[in-house]
Structures are given as C-alpha cells and as structure tokens.
C-alpha positions as CSV (number, residue, x, y, z in Angstrom):
1,M,115.5,49.3,87.9
2,A,112.5,50.5,89.9
3,A,114.7,50.9,93.0
4,N,117.0,53.2,91.2
5,Q,114.1,55.4,90.1
6,V,112.8,55.6,93.6
7,Q,116.3,56.6,94.9
8,L,116.6,59.2,92.1
9,K,113.1,60.6,92.9
10,R,114.0,60.7,96.6
11,R,117.3,62.6,95.9
12,E,115.3,65.1,93.7
13,E,112.8,65.7,96.6
14,L,115.6,66.2,99.1
15,S,117.5,68.5,96.8
16,T,114.4,70.7,96.3
17,T,113.6,70.6,100.0
18,W,117.1,71.9,101.0
19,S,117.8,73.9,97.9
20,W,117.4,77.2,99.8
21,L,120.4,76.2,101.9
22,E,122.6,76.0,98.8
23,R,122.3,79.8,98.4
24,E,125.2,81.3,100.3
25,H,123.4,84.5,101.5
26,T,120.5,82.5,102.9
27,L,122.8,80.1,104.7
28,A,124.8,83.0,106.0
29,Y,121.7,84.6,107.5
30,I,120.7,81.3,109.1
31,L,124.1,80.9,110.6
32,L,124.3,84.5,111.8
33,A,120.9,84.5,113.4
34,P,121.9,83.0,116.8
35,A,124.8,85.4,117.2
36,F,122.5,88.3,116.2
37,L,119.9,87.2,118.7
38,L,122.5,87.0,121.5
39,L,123.7,90.5,120.6
40,V,120.1,91.9,120.7
41,V,119.4,90.2,124.0
42,F,122.6,91.0,125.8
43,I,123.6,94.4,124.3
44,L,120.8,96.1,122.5
45,Y,118.0,95.5,125.0
46,P,120.0,96.7,128.0
47,F,121.2,99.7,126.1
48,L,117.7,100.7,125.0
49,Y,116.4,100.0,128.5
50,G,119.1,102.2,130.0
51,I,118.0,105.0,127.7
52,Y,114.4,104.6,128.8
53,L,115.5,104.7,132.4
54,S,117.5,107.8,131.9
55,M,114.4,109.5,130.5
56,A,111.9,108.4,133.2
57,D,111.3,109.3,136.8
58,I,111.7,105.9,138.4
59,Q,112.6,105.2,142.0
60,I,114.6,102.1,143.0
61,D,111.7,100.3,144.6
62,Q,109.3,101.0,141.6
63,H,109.0,99.0,138.4
64,S,107.4,101.8,136.4
65,G,107.5,105.5,136.4
66,T,106.5,108.6,134.5
67,F,108.3,109.6,131.3
68,V,110.0,112.9,131.7
69,G,112.0,113.0,128.5
70,L,115.1,115.2,128.7
71,G,114.0,116.6,132.1
72,N,116.6,114.5,134.0
73,F,119.4,115.7,131.8
74,I,118.3,119.4,132.1
75,A,118.1,119.0,135.8
76,I,121.5,117.5,136.1
77,L,123.0,120.2,133.8
78,N,121.5,122.9,136.0
79,S,122.9,121.2,139.2
80,T,125.7,123.2,140.8
81,I,127.3,119.9,142.1
82,F,127.4,118.5,138.6
83,Q,128.9,121.7,137.2
84,R,131.5,121.7,139.9
85,T,132.3,118.0,139.2
86,I,132.7,118.7,135.5
87,F,135.0,121.6,136.3
88,N,137.1,119.6,138.7
89,T,137.4,116.7,136.1
90,F,138.7,119.1,133.4
91,V,141.2,120.7,135.8
92,Y,142.4,117.4,137.1
93,T,142.7,116.0,133.5
94,I,144.6,119.1,132.2
95,I,147.0,119.2,135.2
96,A,147.7,115.4,135.2
97,S,148.3,115.5,131.4
98,I,150.8,118.4,131.8
99,I,152.6,116.7,134.6
100,K,152.8,113.3,132.8
101,F,154.0,115.0,129.6
102,A,156.7,117.0,131.5
103,L,157.8,113.9,133.5
104,G,157.9,111.8,130.3
105,I,160.0,114.4,128.5
106,W,162.4,114.7,131.4
107,L,162.7,111.0,131.8
108,S,163.4,110.5,128.1
109,L,166.0,113.2,128.1
110,L,167.6,111.6,131.2
111,L,167.7,108.1,129.6
112,H,169.2,109.5,126.4
113,Q,172.3,110.6,128.3
114,E,175.3,108.4,128.6
115,F,175.7,106.8,132.1
116,R,176.5,103.5,133.8
117,F,173.8,100.9,133.8
118,K,171.9,102.8,131.0
119,A,170.5,99.5,129.6
120,L,169.3,98.4,133.0
121,A,167.6,101.7,133.6
122,R,165.9,101.5,130.2
123,A,164.8,97.9,130.8
124,S,163.3,98.9,134.2
125,M,161.0,101.3,132.4
126,L,159.3,98.3,130.8
127,L,158.5,96.6,134.1
128,P,155.0,98.1,134.5
129,W,154.0,96.3,131.2
130,I,156.0,93.1,131.8
131,V,155.0,92.2,135.4
132,P,151.2,91.8,135.0
133,T,151.7,89.7,131.9
134,V,154.2,87.4,133.6
135,L,152.0,87.1,136.7
136,S,149.0,86.1,134.7
137,T,151.0,83.6,132.7
138,I,152.2,82.0,135.9
139,A,148.7,81.9,137.4
140,W,147.3,80.2,134.2
141,M,150.2,77.8,134.2
142,R,149.2,76.8,137.8
143,V,145.6,76.4,136.8
144,V,146.3,74.3,133.7
145,R,149.1,72.1,135.2
146,F,147.2,69.2,136.7
147,C,149.5,68.2,139.5
148,L,149.7,71.8,141.0
149,S,146.3,72.9,139.9
150,I,143.2,73.7,141.9
151,S,141.3,71.5,139.5
152,V,142.8,68.4,141.4
153,Y,140.5,69.2,144.3
154,Y,137.4,69.3,142.0
155,Y,138.1,66.3,139.8
C-alpha cells in the first residue's frame, strides 16, 4: 500500500514539474525557439549588419568606421555614373520587354496557323523548360544509383 502512495506522489510531482509543457502555446514557443534563433543568426543579423555597413564610411581593410547616415546614398544618387547606369537599365529593360512581347505575339500567331509538323513545332517550344529538369533528374539518378555513383569511391 505504501509503495502505491509513493508512486502516486511521484506522478503528481512529475505532472506538476512538466505541466507547463502541457499548454500548447508554451510548447509551441519552445519548439519554435531553435528555428527562430537560426533565422535571427543567419538572416536578421547579416541584414542589419548590411544596413549598418551601407550607412558607415568603412574601408575593406578596416573593422570600424565612422557613421555617415544617408550620406553614402546621397553621394551615389548624385553620381553621374550611377545616373547613367540607371538610365541604361531602364532603356534596356523597356527595349527588351518590347522585343520579347513582339516576338512572343509573332510566334504565337505563327504557331496558330495550320501547317505540317505543327505539333512538333509546338512541342519544341517547351524544350527550354524540359531540358534542365531532365538533365538534373539524370544527374541525381547517377548520384543515387550505387553502382554508377560517385559515392562508390567514397564508401
């Protein structure tokens, strides 16, 4: 009889010790903490450090520099090279978009016509999407298949 009471008392102690884990939101925070820590270390810290570096006057060989705020951004916006680069980027984007659009419309109208080997011509339009997928599949098959794999040399 005394052994049963000791076991019951022990169960009660354990249940009160770990009772905070029985609450779902507490357990969720505990299970999410490692993932959140990894996100902070590998994403948030480099992002914030990049913002700091963009607002400081730091040379490559220095570890610290002077804080200049938005001075770097103002200097780059006033640079004639940057302004020319932005202009060239917009011109290139607009011209490339117009050419791609016109070529796409012309090709779709051409493929809508009736001609011999129409199905073959339409299927050939899908090759740029099919070929990389097939090649990566073949590469992974060779890595995974033991007798042909590079892993034979390592194991």
